[in-house]
N, C-alpha and C positions, 0 to 999 in steps of 0.2 A: 336770437327766435325769426328764421323763414317765414317774411309775408304770405298771403291766402289773396291774389287779385285777381280781379274776375276785368278782364277790357269790356268796355263796352263800342258798338259798332261804331261809333264817332271817332276812336280809338284807335281799332282795327285801320281806321280810311287813315287813318294820318300817319299809322305806321305806312303803310302801301306807300304814302305820298311822300315819305320820307321826312317824315316830319321833324326839325330837328329840337323841338321843344319836346317830344315825346321819346327822342333817341337818348337824347340828355337824363330823362328822367329816368328809362329803363337802367341807363347804366349806373345810376345812384342807386338802383335798390336790393338788395338780397331778395327773393319772391319766388315762389311756382308763377306762374301765369293762368290766367284759365279765361271758359268764355264760354257763353249758353248756345245751346240749341237753335233758340231766337234770336242773335248777334249773327252766326252763321246763318240765318235765313237773310238777315237783314242784309247781309254783306252779298251773299250770292246774287239776292233779284237787284241791288243797285249796284251793281256792277257792272264796269263798261267792258266789252265783248274783249277787249284786248287783257286785261287784267287778269292776272294768273294771282289767286289767293288761294287753293289748295296747300302752297307750303306755310306760309302765315299759319294757317285755321290750323294746322296736322301738328305743329308745333305748339299749339294750348292745348291744354284739356280741357274736355267740351262733357257740361255738365247738360242731364238734359230736366226737362217739367216731369217731376216724378208725380207721383199722388198729394206726399209731406205740402215740397212745392205747392202743388199747385191749391190742399185744401189755406195753407197761408196768403197765395195769393185770395181764393176765395174770402177768407175773412176780412183782408183789405181791403179789398173791395165794397162789401158790405158795409164797409165803418163810412167810408169814404164815399158810401151813394148815398147813406143818412143824412152825412151834411153836404150831399152838394158839389163835392170836388170831385168827382169824376180822372182819371185817369188814363192814357193808355194803353192798351191790357197787355202788350210786347213789352213796354218798361215796368205795367203790374210784376209778369211773368218774372221779366230777368229781376227784377228785386227781388224776388220773392224764391229764386234760386239762388241766390247771395242770401240774401235770412239764414235764408236754411244751410247753409255748406257753411257759412261764420267766413263769411267770402268780403273781403272790401272792391266797391265797385268803382275802378277808374274811367270817370267819363268827364266830356268836359261840359257834358248838358244836363249841371246839377240842377239847373230849375224845374227840371220832367220827376228830378228825383228825393229836393227835399222834402219834401210831408214826409215821405216813406221811412226817413230816420227813428222817429217816435215807436215805428214798431221793430226797426232794428237793425235796419239799414246802416251799411258803413259807408261813411263816402270821402276818403280819404283828401288833404288838399297838397296835389303837388305841382300847383302855380305859386 
């Protein structure tokens, strides 16, 4: 079965930097690779002027924050706020898109996302 994996911004940066660890992981996977419009924003915003990221982003399936994903994010944020466990809203949007589309989120920043696993976020362990 082909996996559906969403690449977080830190993984996209690793790809642009020709990180051997990420290259090895990719070669071992039978997957469709995705990213989100939020990750695209983060990459465009943080890029160095000399970096050409268009080709990388065009090679991925991009998913948007739609109404269903927005509702998932709002429900999670409401619960986290009650518990006093706020999260960066961009990370919440990325996670909600992954939850809605049943994607695994490939990130090296697991600490940012671990508490969202109880809401259905899948965090594979490639390390």
